[in-house]
C-alpha positions in Angstrom: -0.2 -0.1 0.0 1.6 3.6 -0.6 2.8 5.9 1.3 1.0 9.3 2.0 3.7 11.7 2.6 5.2 14.9 2.3 8.3 16.3 0.6 9.8 19.5 1.9 13.4 20.5 1.0 15.5 24.1 0.9 15.0 23.1 -3.4 11.5 23.6 -4.4 12.5 22.1 -7.7 14.2 19.0 -5.8 11.2 18.9 -3.8 8.4 18.7 -6.9 10.8 16.5 -8.8 11.3 14.1 -5.7 6.9 14.1 -5.2 6.8 13.5 -8.9 8.5 10.4 -9.0 6.8 9.2 -5.8 3.8 9.5 -7.5 4.4 7.3 -10.0 5.1 4.7 -7.9 1.9 4.4 -6.4 2.4 6.9 -3.1 0.0 9.7 -2.1 2.2 13.3 -1.8 0.1 15.2 0.0 2.7 18.2 -0.6 5.8 19.3 -2.2 6.9 22.2 -0.5 10.2 24.6 0.4 11.9 25.8 2.6 12.3 23.2 5.2 12.3 25.7 7.9 8.0 25.5 7.4 7.9 22.0 7.7 6.5 22.3 11.1 3.4 23.9 9.9 2.6 21.9 7.0 3.2 18.7 8.9 1.1 19.7 11.7 -1.7 20.8 9.3 -1.5 17.9 7.1 -0.7 14.9 9.0 1.4 12.6 6.8 2.5 9.4 7.4 6.0 10.1 6.6 7.8 13.5 5.9 10.9 13.8 3.5 13.0 16.4 4.8 15.9 17.2 2.4 18.8 19.7 3.7 22.2 20.3 2.1 23.5 21.7 5.8 22.6 18.9 8.6 25.7 19.8 10.6 24.3 23.2 10.8 22.8 24.5 14.2 19.3 24.7 14.1 18.4 22.7 11.1 16.6 20.0 12.4 14.6 22.7 14.8 11.5 21.5 12.6 11.7 17.7 13.2 11.9 18.3 17.0 8.5 20.6 17.0 7.1 17.6 14.6 7.8 15.1 17.4 6.5 17.5 20.3 2.8 18.3 17.6 2.5 14.6 15.7 4.6 12.1 16.7 3.2 9.5 14.7 4.5 11.1 11.9 7.9 9.6 10.8 10.4 12.0 9.1 13.3 10.9 6.9 15.7 13.1 6.7 17.8 13.4 3.0 21.0 14.9 2.9 24.7 14.8 1.9 27.2 12.9 3.7 27.4 14.5 6.7 29.4 14.5 9.4 28.8 12.1 12.4 27.5 15.3 14.2 25.1 15.3 11.1 23.5 12.4 11.6 23.6 12.3 15.6 21.8 15.7 15.3 18.8 14.3 12.8 18.0 11.3 15.0 18.5 13.2 18.2 15.8 15.9 16.6 13.6 12.8 16.3 14.2 11.7 13.1 13.1 7.9 11.6 16.1 7.8 9.3 18.8 9.3 6.8 19.5 9.0 3.8 22.1 10.2 1.0 20.6 12.9 -1.7 22.3 10.5 -4.8 20.3 7.1 -3.3 18.3 5.8 -6.2 14.3 6.4 -5.9 14.4 2.6 -4.5 16.5 3.5 -1.5 14.2 6.3 -0.8 11.2 3.8 -0.8 12.4 1.2 1.1 13.5 3.8 3.6 10.1 5.8 3.9 8.2 2.4 4.4 10.5 1.5 7.1 10.4 4.4 9.0 6.1 3.8 8.6 7.1 0.8 10.2 8.2 2.4 12.6 12.0 1.1 12.0 15.3 3.2 12.1 16.2 3.8 8.4 19.5 4.0 7.1 22.2 2.2 5.5 25.0 0.4 6.9 27.8 1.7 5.2 26.7 5.2 5.5 26.7 4.3 9.5 29.9 2.4 8.9 31.4 5.8 7.2 29.8 8.2 10.0 31.8 5.7 12.5 35.2 5.4 10.9 35.2 9.6 11.0 33.9 9.2 14.5 36.7 7.2 15.2 39.6 9.1 12.9 38.2 12.7 13.1 40.0 14.6 10.0 40.0 17.8 12.4 42.6 18.2 15.4 40.9 18.5 18.5 41.9 21.9 19.0 40.7 23.2 15.6 36.9 21.3 16.6 36.9 23.0 19.5 37.4 26.1 18.5 35.0 25.4 16.1 32.3 24.4 18.8 32.8 27.0 21.2 31.8 29.9 18.3 28.4 27.8 17.8 27.7 28.7 22.0 26.9 31.7 23.5 28.7 32.6 26.6 25.5 31.4 28.6 25.3 27.8 26.8 29.4 27.9 27.2 28.8 28.3 31.2 25.7 25.6 31.1 28.5 22.9 29.3 31.3 23.5 31.7 28.7 22.8 34.4 27.4 19.7 33.1 30.8 18.4 32.3 31.9 18.7 35.9 28.3 16.5 36.6 26.0 19.4 38.2 22.3 18.4 37.4 19.5 20.8 36.7 18.5 22.3 39.9 22.5 22.7 40.6 23.3 24.6 37.4 20.1 26.6 38.0 21.2 27.8 41.5 24.7 27.9 40.5 23.9 30.7 37.7 20.6 32.3 39.8 18.3 31.2 37.1 15.1 29.4 36.9 15.3 25.6 36.7 13.1 25.2 34.0 15.8 28.2 32.1 18.5 25.9 32.8 16.9 22.9 31.4 16.2 24.7 28.3 20.0 25.8 28.3 20.7 22.2 28.2 18.8 21.5 25.6 19.9 24.3 23.5 23.6 22.9 24.1 22.6 19.5 23.5 20.9 20.2 19.9 23.8 22.6 18.8 26.5 20.2 19.8 24.4 17.2 18.1 24.2 15.0 20.5 21.7 12.9 22.7 22.5 13.2 26.5 24.8 15.0 29.0 27.0 12.5 28.8 27.6 12.4 25.2 28.3 16.1 25.6 30.6 16.0 28.4 32.7 13.4 26.4 32.6 15.3 23.2 33.7 18.5 24.6 36.5 16.5 26.5 37.5 15.2 23.3 37.7 18.2 21.6 39.6 20.4 23.8 36.0 22.8 24.0 36.5 22.9 27.9 40.2 24.1 27.7 38.5 26.8 25.1 36.0 27.6 27.1 38.3 27.9 30.3 41.0 30.3 28.1 38.1 32.2 27.3 37.0 32.9 30.8 33.9 30.9 30.9 33.8 29.3 34.1 31.1 28.7 36.9 30.8 31.8 38.4 27.5 31.7 40.3 26.7 32.0 44.2 27.1 28.3 44.9 30.4 25.9 44.1 29.8 22.6 42.2 29.0 20.8 45.9 26.1 22.8 46.2 27.2 25.0 49.1 27.8 29.0 48.7 31.4 30.3 47.5 33.1 31.3 50.6 32.1 28.4 52.7 34.7 26.4 53.9 35.2 22.8 53.2 36.3 19.9 55.0 37.0 17.1 53.6 34.7 14.7 51.7 33.0 11.6 53.8 30.7 9.2 51.6 27.3 9.2 53.0 27.6 12.6 54.4 25.4 15.4 53.7 24.8 19.3 54.4 
């Protein structure tokens, strides 16, 4: 049975060409539109089974924000990203935002169709060779850690950089909020934005990435460090600290 779908791409011509090809193969195309920034509104209003989301810049900050919104407002819709061979961060960002699959732009129409069907069935749709190349780049990064750390730091605001440093030090949401004198909900929002910009799915991954790329050292070199009213242990700064005793509180 054909898939009820939408095709969005930053290039309308590409979206319309793919939509036409899929129509000829028996699928019901609800819309072919551009740019991808408007994808969420269209998906929410049309409610397809699958959304094909084409982007030329999968590692760019915020490019997958529409997918995150689709996941919140139409969680039953499976989103498959169509893009170039990205950095591992690009693939991670797509899946962290809620994508069900990732297909190369130069894939044959049969490959796109298989990905659509797998995504509709609730399965992850990504070619094994694409995963292998991503992991190969992850294990043997082309950029030097210091260069990568500088690039990542430029993506973050000073506030977000401080949040990342605190996350790397093991602080939870409430401690981050207390240390920065902000509401817990605001701290949580900062953490989510840091994860999205770094293209990772958890605080642990963010801390590992920051350590591996030298981002923490660069942040410290720029004067970014926890400076709130509390120490990482949760006590007011300036309070004498005795030896730590496991199980002892306050």
